[in-house]
LOZASE-10020 format. One record per atom (N, C-alpha, C): residue number from 1; residue in one letter; y, z, x; atom name. Coordinates in Angstrom, 3 decimals. Example, Ala and Ser with C-alpha at 12.3 -4.5 7.8 and 13.67 -1.06 7.14 Angstrom:
BEGIN
k | r | north | up | east | a
1 | a | -5.690 | 7.800 | 13.190 | N
1 | a | -4.500 | 7.800 | 12.300 | CA
1 | a | -3.300 | 7.800 | 13.200 | C
2 | s | -2.250 | 7.080 | 12.850 | N
2 | s | -1.060 | 7.140 | 13.670 | CA
2 | s | 0.030 | 7.870 | 12.900 | C
end
This chain:
BEGIN
k | r | north | up | east | a
1 | m | -87.164 | -23.508 | -46.045 | N
1 | m | -87.626 | -22.896 | -44.752 | CA
1 | m | -86.646 | -22.100 | -43.963 | C
2 | v | -87.539 | -21.193 | -42.729 | N
2 | v | -87.087 | -19.534 | -42.878 | CA
2 | v | -86.203 | -20.254 | -41.678 | C
3 | d | -85.108 | -19.472 | -41.245 | N
3 | d | -84.227 | -19.356 | -40.125 | CA
3 | d | -84.629 | -19.655 | -38.753 | C
4 | t | -85.923 | -18.581 | -38.513 | N
4 | t | -86.398 | -19.135 | -37.019 | CA
4 | t | -87.123 | -20.470 | -37.220 | C
5 | d | -87.465 | -21.361 | -38.062 | N
5 | d | -88.039 | -22.630 | -37.897 | CA
5 | d | -87.061 | -22.916 | -37.849 | C
6 | v | -85.730 | -22.999 | -38.273 | N
6 | v | -84.494 | -23.943 | -38.068 | CA
6 | v | -84.209 | -23.604 | -36.739 | C
7 | t | -84.179 | -22.601 | -36.295 | N
7 | t | -83.670 | -22.025 | -35.252 | CA
7 | t | -84.505 | -22.704 | -33.885 | C
8 | q | -85.623 | -22.806 | -33.864 | N
8 | q | -86.735 | -23.002 | -33.034 | CA
8 | q | -86.528 | -24.683 | -33.125 | C
9 | q | -86.425 | -25.352 | -34.275 | N
9 | q | -86.218 | -26.838 | -34.433 | CA
9 | q | -85.040 | -27.302 | -33.496 | C
10 | f | -83.751 | -26.378 | -33.607 | N
10 | f | -82.772 | -26.825 | -32.317 | CA
10 | f | -83.054 | -26.797 | -31.522 | C
11 | i | -83.675 | -25.790 | -31.226 | N
11 | i | -83.916 | -25.246 | -29.224 | CA
11 | i | -85.250 | -26.574 | -28.967 | C
12 | d | -85.609 | -27.071 | -29.992 | N
12 | d | -86.657 | -28.346 | -29.642 | CA
12 | d | -85.978 | -29.464 | -29.763 | C
13 | a | -85.013 | -29.913 | -30.697 | N
13 | a | -84.025 | -30.986 | -30.571 | CA
13 | a | -83.265 | -30.947 | -29.290 | C
14 | l | -82.921 | -29.922 | -29.126 | N
14 | l | -81.893 | -30.182 | -28.062 | CA
14 | l | -82.620 | -30.295 | -27.075 | C
15 | a | -83.650 | -30.136 | -26.369 | N
15 | a | -84.749 | -29.991 | -25.041 | CA
15 | a | -84.741 | -32.030 | -25.616 | C
16 | a | -85.298 | -32.504 | -26.311 | N
16 | a | -84.859 | -33.913 | -26.421 | CA
16 | a | -83.808 | -34.488 | -25.950 | C
17 | l | -82.656 | -33.936 | -26.876 | N
17 | l | -81.709 | -34.949 | -26.182 | CA
17 | l | -81.381 | -35.049 | -25.179 | C
18 | e | -81.571 | -33.791 | -24.180 | N
18 | e | -81.442 | -33.543 | -22.922 | CA
18 | e | -82.485 | -34.377 | -22.131 | C
19 | r | -83.971 | -34.340 | -22.454 | N
19 | r | -84.676 | -35.045 | -21.769 | CA
19 | r | -84.443 | -36.930 | -22.000 | C
20 | e | -84.418 | -37.138 | -23.464 | N
20 | e | -84.617 | -38.552 | -24.060 | CA
20 | e | -83.032 | -39.106 | -24.241 | C
21 | r | -82.094 | -38.462 | -24.285 | N
21 | r | -80.663 | -38.911 | -24.904 | CA
21 | r | -80.648 | -39.523 | -26.008 | C
22 | n | -81.654 | -39.125 | -26.648 | N
22 | n | -81.772 | -39.490 | -28.439 | CA
22 | n | -81.026 | -38.065 | -29.271 | C
23 | a | -80.219 | -38.899 | -29.711 | N
23 | a | -79.575 | -37.553 | -30.990 | CA
23 | a | -80.172 | -37.310 | -32.342 | C
24 | e | -80.960 | -38.248 | -32.656 | N
24 | e | -81.294 | -38.330 | -33.943 | CA
24 | e | -82.181 | -36.747 | -34.680 | C
25 | r | -82.946 | -36.434 | -33.298 | N
25 | r | -83.628 | -34.976 | -33.856 | CA
25 | r | -82.218 | -34.236 | -34.104 | C
26 | i | -81.411 | -33.892 | -33.437 | N
26 | i | -80.847 | -32.765 | -33.527 | CA
26 | i | -79.458 | -33.099 | -34.517 | C
27 | t | -79.326 | -34.115 | -34.705 | N
27 | t | -78.446 | -34.754 | -35.720 | CA
27 | t | -78.736 | -34.284 | -37.215 | C
28 | a | -80.273 | -34.459 | -37.229 | N
28 | a | -81.053 | -34.329 | -38.672 | CA
28 | a | -80.869 | -32.891 | -39.289 | C
29 | l | -80.551 | -32.424 | -37.972 | N
29 | l | -80.758 | -30.762 | -38.370 | CA
29 | l | -79.541 | -30.283 | -39.247 | C
30 | f | -78.526 | -31.105 | -39.515 | N
30 | f | -77.375 | -30.274 | -39.469 | CA
30 | f | -76.588 | -31.267 | -41.089 | C
31 | g | -76.002 | -30.136 | -41.739 | N
31 | g | -76.043 | -29.993 | -43.095 | CA
31 | g | -74.777 | -31.004 | -43.712 | C
32 | p | -74.729 | -31.709 | -44.995 | N
32 | p | -73.147 | -32.395 | -45.169 | CA
32 | p | -71.990 | -31.941 | -44.625 | C
33 | e | -72.059 | -30.844 | -44.917 | N
33 | e | -70.643 | -29.547 | -44.726 | CA
33 | e | -70.643 | -29.101 | -43.582 | C
34 | s | -71.490 | -29.191 | -42.840 | N
34 | s | -71.393 | -28.599 | -41.438 | CA
34 | s | -70.245 | -28.667 | -40.476 | C
35 | e | -70.014 | -27.797 | -39.778 | N
35 | e | -69.000 | -27.651 | -38.936 | CA
35 | e | -69.437 | -27.538 | -37.264 | C
36 | i | -69.369 | -28.446 | -36.288 | N
36 | i | -69.600 | -28.617 | -34.991 | CA
36 | i | -68.584 | -28.386 | -34.311 | C
37 | g | -68.580 | -27.597 | -33.177 | N
37 | g | -67.614 | -27.316 | -31.952 | CA
37 | g | -68.218 | -26.464 | -30.710 | C
38 | n | -67.276 | -26.659 | -30.045 | N
38 | n | -67.324 | -25.519 | -28.309 | CA
38 | n | -65.844 | -25.142 | -28.493 | C
39 | i | -65.958 | -24.285 | -27.330 | N
39 | i | -64.661 | -23.870 | -26.692 | CA
39 | i | -63.464 | -24.895 | -26.021 | C
40 | v | -64.102 | -26.013 | -25.351 | N
40 | v | -63.291 | -26.879 | -25.003 | CA
40 | v | -62.834 | -28.531 | -25.539 | C
41 | s | -63.948 | -28.391 | -26.664 | N
41 | s | -63.502 | -29.610 | -27.508 | CA
41 | s | -62.197 | -29.067 | -28.463 | C
42 | p | -60.969 | -30.053 | -28.547 | N
42 | p | -59.958 | -29.884 | -29.484 | CA
42 | p | -60.397 | -30.169 | -30.631 | C
43 | r | -60.903 | -31.232 | -30.746 | N
43 | r | -61.450 | -31.823 | -31.979 | CA
43 | r | -62.856 | -31.131 | -32.919 | C
44 | q | -62.764 | -30.719 | -34.014 | N
44 | q | -63.960 | -29.957 | -34.917 | CA
44 | q | -64.638 | -31.589 | -35.585 | C
45 | f | -65.488 | -31.518 | -34.942 | N
45 | f | -66.498 | -32.103 | -36.162 | CA
45 | f | -67.305 | -31.687 | -37.439 | C
46 | s | -67.932 | -32.620 | -37.926 | N
46 | s | -68.061 | -32.060 | -39.297 | CA
46 | s | -69.085 | -33.085 | -39.914 | C
47 | g | -70.125 | -32.478 | -40.814 | N
47 | g | -71.306 | -33.160 | -41.391 | CA
47 | g | -72.571 | -33.847 | -40.028 | C
48 | p | -73.072 | -34.649 | -40.495 | N
48 | p | -74.214 | -35.209 | -39.402 | CA
48 | p | -73.762 | -36.717 | -38.490 | C
49 | e | -73.060 | -36.877 | -39.290 | N
49 | e | -72.008 | -38.218 | -38.111 | CA
49 | e | -71.524 | -37.450 | -37.106 | C
50 | g | -70.363 | -36.181 | -37.435 | N
50 | g | -69.876 | -35.181 | -36.900 | CA
50 | g | -70.799 | -34.670 | -35.562 | C
51 | a | -71.951 | -34.166 | -35.919 | N
51 | a | -73.000 | -33.957 | -35.357 | CA
51 | a | -73.356 | -34.723 | -34.194 | C
52 | r | -73.498 | -35.887 | -34.622 | N
52 | r | -73.789 | -36.999 | -34.074 | CA
52 | r | -73.291 | -37.554 | -32.635 | C
53 | a | -71.989 | -37.113 | -33.453 | N
53 | a | -70.810 | -37.648 | -32.237 | CA
53 | a | -70.765 | -36.499 | -31.297 | C
54 | f | -70.727 | -35.219 | -31.556 | N
54 | f | -70.253 | -33.953 | -30.827 | CA
54 | f | -71.515 | -34.153 | -29.570 | C
55 | w | -72.823 | -34.332 | -30.114 | N
55 | w | -73.972 | -34.175 | -29.486 | CA
55 | w | -74.436 | -35.453 | -28.413 | C
56 | e | -73.620 | -36.452 | -29.089 | N
56 | e | -73.922 | -37.736 | -27.629 | CA
56 | e | -72.816 | -37.473 | -26.819 | C
57 | a | -71.509 | -37.144 | -27.421 | N
57 | a | -70.351 | -36.688 | -25.924 | CA
57 | a | -70.976 | -35.480 | -25.274 | C
58 | y | -71.679 | -34.407 | -25.682 | N
58 | y | -72.543 | -33.635 | -25.013 | CA
58 | y | -73.200 | -34.324 | -24.012 | C
59 | r | -74.417 | -35.228 | -24.572 | N
59 | r | -75.174 | -35.395 | -23.533 | CA
59 | r | -74.828 | -36.291 | -22.404 | C
60 | d | -73.724 | -37.234 | -22.527 | N
60 | d | -73.161 | -38.067 | -21.827 | CA
60 | d | -71.908 | -37.416 | -20.636 | C
61 | t | -72.035 | -36.427 | -20.928 | N
61 | t | -71.276 | -35.495 | -19.664 | CA
61 | t | -71.869 | -35.424 | -18.541 | C
62 | f | -73.852 | -34.944 | -18.709 | N
62 | f | -74.339 | -35.213 | -17.252 | CA
62 | f | -75.339 | -36.342 | -17.770 | C
63 | d | -75.583 | -36.335 | -15.895 | N
63 | d | -76.786 | -37.024 | -15.799 | CA
63 | d | -78.221 | -36.492 | -16.269 | C
64 | e | -78.364 | -35.459 | -15.733 | N
64 | e | -79.395 | -34.939 | -15.915 | CA
64 | e | -79.596 | -33.159 | -16.737 | C
65 | a | -79.741 | -32.930 | -17.734 | N
65 | a | -79.640 | -31.719 | -18.169 | CA
65 | a | -80.840 | -30.896 | -18.453 | C
66 | a | -80.615 | -29.727 | -18.335 | N
66 | a | -82.239 | -28.701 | -19.083 | CA
66 | a | -81.466 | -27.604 | -19.626 | C
67 | s | -81.879 | -26.786 | -20.639 | N
67 | s | -81.046 | -25.513 | -21.407 | CA
67 | s | -82.157 | -24.770 | -21.179 | C
68 | s | -82.247 | -23.510 | -20.929 | N
68 | s | -83.428 | -22.643 | -20.650 | CA
68 | s | -82.742 | -21.255 | -21.735 | C
69 | f | -83.565 | -20.448 | -22.761 | N
69 | f | -83.247 | -19.757 | -23.746 | CA
69 | f | -83.486 | -18.151 | -23.151 | C
70 | r | -82.620 | -17.382 | -22.644 | N
70 | r | -82.906 | -16.206 | -22.464 | CA
70 | r | -83.213 | -15.391 | -23.749 | C
71 | n | -82.361 | -15.594 | -24.465 | N
71 | n | -82.038 | -14.452 | -25.713 | CA
71 | n | -82.021 | -15.592 | -27.019 | C
72 | v | -82.927 | -15.302 | -27.679 | N
72 | v | -82.671 | -15.950 | -29.360 | CA
72 | v | -83.008 | -14.567 | -30.320 | C
73 | i | -81.537 | -14.755 | -31.086 | N
73 | i | -81.505 | -13.432 | -32.149 | CA
73 | i | -81.125 | -13.962 | -33.621 | C
74 | v | -82.195 | -14.104 | -34.490 | N
74 | v | -82.176 | -14.563 | -35.221 | CA
74 | v | -82.030 | -13.953 | -36.731 | C
75 | s | -81.268 | -13.467 | -37.665 | N
75 | s | -81.153 | -12.878 | -38.804 | CA
75 | s | -79.869 | -13.103 | -40.028 | C
76 | d | -80.527 | -12.947 | -40.789 | N
76 | d | -79.740 | -13.363 | -42.119 | CA
76 | d | -78.976 | -14.593 | -42.111 | C
77 | g | -79.630 | -15.580 | -42.002 | N
77 | g | -79.120 | -16.737 | -41.962 | CA
77 | g | -77.877 | -16.994 | -40.746 | C
78 | r | -78.037 | -16.401 | -39.395 | N
78 | r | -77.436 | -16.700 | -38.192 | CA
78 | r | -78.500 | -16.687 | -37.077 | C
79 | a | -77.809 | -17.328 | -36.072 | N
79 | a | -78.919 | -17.436 | -34.780 | CA
79 | a | -77.895 | -17.086 | -33.571 | C
80 | a | -78.079 | -16.356 | -32.625 | N
80 | a | -77.411 | -16.114 | -31.327 | CA
80 | a | -78.400 | -16.763 | -30.195 | C
81 | l | -77.854 | -17.577 | -29.694 | N
81 | l | -78.845 | -18.242 | -28.617 | CA
81 | l | -77.988 | -17.980 | -27.081 | C
82 | e | -78.816 | -17.363 | -26.060 | N
82 | e | -78.028 | -16.890 | -24.897 | CA
82 | e | -78.667 | -17.907 | -24.390 | C
83 | w | -77.990 | -18.839 | -23.292 | N
83 | w | -78.614 | -20.208 | -22.457 | CA
83 | w | -78.130 | -20.079 | -21.133 | C
84 | t | -78.883 | -21.045 | -20.816 | N
84 | t | -78.164 | -21.568 | -18.875 | CA
84 | t | -78.762 | -22.997 | -18.973 | C
85 | t | -77.812 | -23.749 | -18.393 | N
85 | t | -78.413 | -25.156 | -18.599 | CA
85 | t | -78.012 | -25.617 | -17.107 | C
86 | t | -78.846 | -26.179 | -16.189 | N
86 | t | -78.863 | -26.941 | -15.051 | CA
86 | t | -78.899 | -28.025 | -15.235 | C
87 | g | -78.394 | -28.893 | -14.132 | N
87 | g | -78.551 | -30.409 | -13.840 | CA
87 | g | -77.400 | -30.998 | -12.900 | C
88 | t | -77.308 | -32.154 | -13.064 | N
88 | t | -76.454 | -33.101 | -12.747 | CA
88 | t | -75.473 | -33.538 | -13.707 | C
89 | s | -73.916 | -33.339 | -13.001 | N
89 | s | -73.050 | -33.857 | -14.026 | CA
89 | s | -73.165 | -35.585 | -14.004 | C
90 | a | -72.430 | -36.355 | -15.007 | N
90 | a | -72.640 | -37.538 | -14.873 | CA
90 | a | -71.830 | -38.343 | -13.845 | C
91 | a | -71.069 | -37.302 | -12.610 | N
91 | a | -71.112 | -38.089 | -11.631 | CA
91 | a | -71.663 | -37.550 | -10.197 | C
92 | g | -72.620 | -37.051 | -10.952 | N
92 | g | -73.600 | -36.475 | -9.495 | CA
92 | g | -73.449 | -35.062 | -9.145 | C
93 | a | -72.606 | -34.226 | -9.644 | N
93 | a | -72.303 | -32.833 | -8.914 | CA
93 | a | -73.357 | -32.102 | -9.549 | C
94 | s | -74.212 | -31.179 | -8.916 | N
94 | s | -75.002 | -30.384 | -9.394 | CA
94 | s | -74.062 | -29.000 | -10.258 | C
95 | i | -74.625 | -28.823 | -11.368 | N
95 | i | -73.975 | -28.082 | -12.368 | CA
95 | i | -75.161 | -26.521 | -12.586 | C
96 | l | -74.496 | -25.585 | -13.237 | N
96 | l | -75.298 | -24.597 | -13.785 | CA
96 | l | -74.408 | -23.551 | -14.494 | C
97 | y | -74.033 | -23.780 | -15.898 | N
97 | y | -73.246 | -22.572 | -16.235 | CA
97 | y | -74.251 | -22.218 | -17.682 | C
98 | e | -73.464 | -21.078 | -18.156 | N
98 | e | -74.143 | -19.954 | -19.026 | CA
98 | e | -73.444 | -19.660 | -20.140 | C
99 | g | -73.783 | -19.577 | -21.380 | N
99 | g | -73.206 | -19.347 | -22.635 | CA
99 | g | -73.866 | -18.899 | -23.545 | C
100 | v | -73.553 | -18.590 | -24.848 | N
100 | v | -74.023 | -18.688 | -26.144 | CA
100 | v | -73.413 | -19.461 | -27.129 | C
101 | s | -74.494 | -19.816 | -28.002 | N
101 | s | -74.256 | -20.916 | -28.932 | CA
101 | s | -74.299 | -19.793 | -30.067 | C
102 | i | -73.575 | -20.044 | -31.405 | N
102 | i | -74.178 | -19.435 | -32.776 | CA
102 | i | -74.163 | -20.206 | -33.849 | C
103 | l | -75.289 | -20.211 | -34.426 | N
103 | l | -75.563 | -21.079 | -35.168 | CA
103 | l | -75.388 | -20.191 | -36.387 | C
104 | e | -75.162 | -21.240 | -37.749 | N
104 | e | -75.437 | -20.329 | -39.084 | CA
104 | e | -76.174 | -21.386 | -39.856 | C
105 | m | -77.267 | -21.177 | -40.698 | N
105 | m | -77.515 | -21.683 | -41.677 | CA
105 | m | -77.840 | -21.508 | -42.801 | C
106 | a | -77.889 | -22.287 | -43.880 | N
106 | a | -78.660 | -22.314 | -45.285 | CA
106 | a | -79.405 | -23.231 | -45.531 | C
107 | d | -80.325 | -23.318 | -46.639 | N
107 | d | -81.136 | -24.309 | -47.214 | CA
107 | d | -81.787 | -24.985 | -46.314 | C
108 | g | -82.288 | -24.367 | -45.077 | N
108 | g | -83.112 | -25.435 | -43.980 | CA
108 | g | -81.915 | -26.009 | -43.187 | C
109 | k | -80.890 | -26.228 | -43.328 | N
109 | k | -79.941 | -27.035 | -42.547 | CA
109 | k | -78.738 | -25.905 | -41.578 | C
110 | i | -78.660 | -26.609 | -40.595 | N
110 | i | -77.143 | -25.858 | -39.890 | CA
110 | i | -75.828 | -26.373 | -40.645 | C
111 | t | -75.186 | -25.311 | -40.544 | N
111 | t | -73.988 | -25.093 | -41.421 | CA
111 | t | -72.783 | -25.105 | -41.098 | C
112 | r | -73.025 | -24.199 | -39.253 | N
112 | r | -72.038 | -24.650 | -38.665 | CA
112 | r | -72.705 | -23.916 | -37.498 | C
113 | f | -72.149 | -24.442 | -35.943 | N
113 | f | -72.862 | -24.643 | -34.529 | CA
113 | f | -71.627 | -24.047 | -33.902 | C
114 | h | -71.257 | -23.092 | -33.068 | N
114 | h | -70.210 | -23.133 | -32.298 | CA
114 | h | -70.622 | -22.742 | -30.687 | C
115 | a | -70.333 | -22.646 | -29.716 | N
115 | a | -70.671 | -22.405 | -28.263 | CA
115 | a | -69.971 | -21.916 | -27.417 | C
116 | y | -69.751 | -21.022 | -27.213 | N
116 | y | -69.084 | -20.171 | -25.984 | CA
116 | y | -69.601 | -20.253 | -24.831 | C
117 | f | -68.958 | -20.937 | -23.432 | N
117 | f | -68.825 | -20.658 | -22.064 | CA
117 | f | -67.628 | -20.865 | -21.416 | C
118 | d | -67.743 | -20.335 | -20.383 | N
118 | d | -66.832 | -20.726 | -19.085 | CA
118 | d | -66.884 | -22.223 | -18.690 | C
119 | p | -65.932 | -22.747 | -19.202 | N
119 | p | -66.279 | -24.189 | -18.757 | CA
119 | p | -65.827 | -24.709 | -17.394 | C
120 | h | -65.322 | -23.568 | -16.663 | N
120 | h | -65.392 | -23.883 | -15.197 | CA
120 | h | -66.384 | -23.578 | -14.311 | C
end
């Protein structure tokens, strides 16, 4: 599987997670030794079960959420995704924040995911 395919599957699975609150599609993209995290989580998540915990916690942060991607750069087993997420928090406040996520991929699976953004 080509890295661009995995990257597009990630984007599609994130949209499904945000719409339907179902983490199955996005979880299936992560390899057995994958590492998952972001700048606000003190915990490092690993493997598909860690991916499930991470993405379910992400989705629970919002009442409604939708991410759009401005730039998607894929090269040599890595992807940089520049995004904006809008919606409402679990408490009902409007949200809008921007960031960059880095994917590392091998053998058709995501081996590392890390997101960088201003949490304020």
